[in-house]
N, C-alpha and C positions, 0 to 999 in steps of 0.2 A: 453562569458567568462566562463571558466571552473575553479571552485575553487580547490585549492590544499590543503588548510588547513584554519583553523580559528585561531584567537588569544585568544579566550576565553578558559581558562583552566577549566576542570570539577573538581568539588570538590569531586565527588564520582565516583566509577567505573560504567560506563554505561552498565551494564551487559544485560539489556533488549535490548538496541540498538544492542549489539553484537549478542544477541540471534536472533533478527529479521533479521540481515544480514546473519547469519548462516542458518536460516530457508529458506530464499530466495535462498541462494546458494545451499543448499541441495535439495530443490525442483527442481531447475534448473538442477542439475546433474542427478536427477531422470528423468526429462524430456528428457535429452540427451540419457539416457539408453533405452528409449521407442522406439526409431527409428520411423518407420512410424505410430506407435500407439499413438504418441504424439498429433495428431490432436484430437483424441477421448478424451484424457486426458484434453486438453484445453477446449473442449466443455462441459465436465462434471464439471470442476472446475472454469471455467470463468463465468462471469455474462452475461447472455443473456437477453438484454433489453425486448424482446417480452415476455419471460417467466415471468420476474419480473412484467411487466405491467399487464399481464393476471392474475397473482396471486393477485395483488393488486386490480384489478377490481372486483374480487370475494368478496372483503371485508375483506380479511385476507391474510397474507403472508404465503405461503406454506413453508415447511421446506427446501426443496432442493434449491429453488431460494434464500431463506434467507441465507443459508449457503454459497452460492457462493459469497455473498457480502463480506465474509471474506476469503474464500479459494482463490479467484482471486488475492488477495493482495500478494500472495507468488509465483505466476506463472508468468514467463516472456517469451517474444517472441524471444529472442536471446541474444547473449553475450553483445552487446552494450546496449540493453534495461536493462539488469541486472546490468552491470557495471556502467552505468550512474546513475541509481537509487541508487545503493549501495554507490557510491562515495558521493552523496549528503547526504544520510542518515548517513554515517560514519562521515562526517565533521560537520553536523549541529544537528544530533539527540542527541548526547551526551549532548549538552547544554540544550536542551528541557527536556531531562530526568532528568538532574541535577536540573532544575527549578521546574518541576512538581512532581518529585518522580517516583520511578520505576513503581509501579502499575498504577498510574494515567497516566503516559506516554504511557504504553502499551494500556490502554483503549482509550486514545486520538488518538493514531496511528490507531487503528482499526476503531474508529468512523470517523476519517477523510477519511480513505480509503473507508469505506462503504458509507459515505455521498457523496463523489465524484462519486462513482459508481451510486448512486441514481440520482444524477444530470444528469449524462450521460443517464441513463434510461429515465428520463423525456424528455431529448432532442431528443432521438431516440427511442421512445416507441415501434416501430414495427421492430426494427433491430434484426436479428437473428445471427449477428456476435458477438462472445463472447468477453467480455472486460477482459483483464488481466493486471497485473502489479501493482506496488506499487506507481505509480506516484501520484495518488490522496492523498494517506497517506503522502507521502513525501512533497507534496505541502502544506499540513496542517502543517507539521513540520517546513517547511521554513517560512510559515506565522507566526507561533508562535515565531520562532527565531527572525524575523525582527520586530515583534511587541514588543518583549522584549527589543531589542536594541533601538528602538525608544522611549520606555517608560523610558529608562535609560538616554535619552538625548544624545546618541552617534550619 
């Protein structure tokens, strides 16, 4: 089932949600402009589990692998990947931003995305395939949405 809308109206303008959607869209347009160089861009900005694992085994997280935990959230592998993620973010993100507040929502989004990437790193510690996309962050937003609905008794 693909959602088209929700029935919960926001009390505030979800400008952080709009900003996240715009950033993902802008990065994707940049990816399209790269042509054959896009593969290098994905390797640099995506989370490579083997790199993160090696960094953590040294007892500290190196800067580059740590930054990819965030940069990967804005890179997508194709139109359907981007549009699917952004549809769910558009429909449900405004409610979470409304409930958490703008700054807390932004931090929550980044933490959910980085946390999801770390779980994938744990599951595939030796993989050299880069992880990209906002699916982990959006899963966190969906989880927050549905936990709020359940708490309200709906």
